N, C-alpha and C positions, 0 to 999 in steps of 0.2 A: 173263212176259219171258224172252227167251231167253238162252242163254251168250254170244252176241254183243253184245246189248244191257247186258249186266252188264261184260262186258270193257269196252266204249267208257264206261260209267259208272264204272268203276273207273280207266280211264286220266285221265278228266277230274279226278276227284277226286285222283288223284297229281299231275296237272299243277297242279292248283288250289293243293293243298297244295305242290307244289314253289314255284310262284311265288310263295305267302306267303312261304315259307322264304327265298327269295332276296331278296324285299323287305325282310325283316327282317334279313337278314344283312347286305345292301347298307346299310341304315338304321343298324345298329349299327356295321360299319365307319365309315361317315360320321362317326357321333358320335364315336369313338374317335379317329379323326383328327383331327376339331376339338378334341378335349380334349388330345389330345398337342401339337399346335400351340398351343394356350391355354397347357399347363404349360411346353413349350420357350419361349414368348415370355414367361411369368411368371418364369421361372428366368434368362433372359437381362437381364431387365429387373432383378431383384434383384441378379444379378450386376454389372450395370452401375452400379446404385446404390452397391452395396457399394465398387466400384472409386472412385467419387465420395467416399464417407464416408471412404475410407482415403486418399486423396489430401487432402483437407479436413484429417483428422487430421495427417496428415505436415505440412503448411503449417503448423497450429496448433502442433505440436511445436517445429518449427523456431523459429517467433515465441517461443514460452515460453524455450526455451533461450537465444535470443538476449537476451531480457529476464532471464533468471535470470544470464546472464553480466554484462550491465549492473548487475545488483543485487551481483554478488559483486565486480566492479570497484569500485563505491561503497562496498561495506563494507571492501574491501582499502584503500582511500583513507582512508576513516574511521578505522579502525584505525590506518593508519601515522601520520596526523595526530593522533590521540589520544596515541598513544605518544608521538610526538615533542614534542608538547607537554607531556606528563606528565614526560618526562626532561628538556625545556628547563627547566620550571617548578623541576623537584627540582634540577638543577644550578645555576641562576641565581637561585634564591630566597634571599636573603639569611638563611641559618640559622646566622648566628655568634651567638655570646653576645652581642655588642657590640650587633647590631641588635635583640635580644630585649629588652635592657635599655633602649635608646633608645625602643622603642616602650611599653614599660611606663613609662616617665618621662612619655612625650606622655600617655598615658592618666591618669596620676595629676595632671599638670598641668591637663588639661582638667577632671577631676573638681574639682580645688582652684579653679580659674577659676569654674566652674559654682556651687560653693557662694559664693564672693564676688560673684557677680553678683546673689544673692538668687532665682534662678529666672526672672530677666529675660533676655531675650534680647538682644543687642545690636542687632537689625534688628527694627523696629517691624512688627506685624501678620507674622511670619515665615511662620506657618502658611497664610495665605491667598495667599502669594506664589508665583509660578511659578518654576523653576529659572532661567529668563533674568532674572528680577527678582532674584532673589537674587543672582546672578551680579555684576548692575549694582551692588548695594549694598556689596559687599566691598570697595571702595576706602575706604583711610583706617582700617579696622579693625585692632586691634593683633593679635599673635600669638596672646595670650591669648583675644581675642574670637573669633577664627576657631576656636581649639581648644572654645569654648564652643558655637558653631555645629556643628562638627563632631560633636562628642558627641551633641548634640541630636538632628541629622540621623540619625544613625546609629541612636538609639534610638527613632526615630518613623517617618519615611518611608523613610529607609535609599536614597535616590536615589543611584545609583552615580555617575552624570556629574556631580552635586554633590559627593559625597565626595572624587571624583578632583581637581575643582578645589579644594576646600578643603584637600586634602592637598599639592597643587602651592605652596599660598600658605606652608604650613607649612616647607616645604624649603628 
């Protein structure tokens, strides 16, 4: 082989190597561009998702604040009514010594009436009757008999509606 043939073979080798490197570089650049595009889209999508979540959190926070405000208002109203009721009861509740002794006297009279009745109630089958049935049977009973029923009711079933009704009959 002569020097010319070696030079030509060297040139072809250099060109083939250059073409290989060029192809490799182009392919690498193309991959990097696709990767960059992928990362950019991924970041954009992530940012958009974070914006949606932030907006959702803002809406939820606003709703929670509105609910908390409603709870605060309900609690304020509850406290106001409770305090008002407590003071009203305190101020208008008959705490006079006279009313205390009157209530004591009523209790003692009821106990005395109960002892006199020998444990029998003035209404037959009292324990089996409803509040309505008992209320209908109160007509014609004496004050002593009503005291017996009131004492018995308070010690046994303690139905507030019936106790109030019996109290009205005693006044």
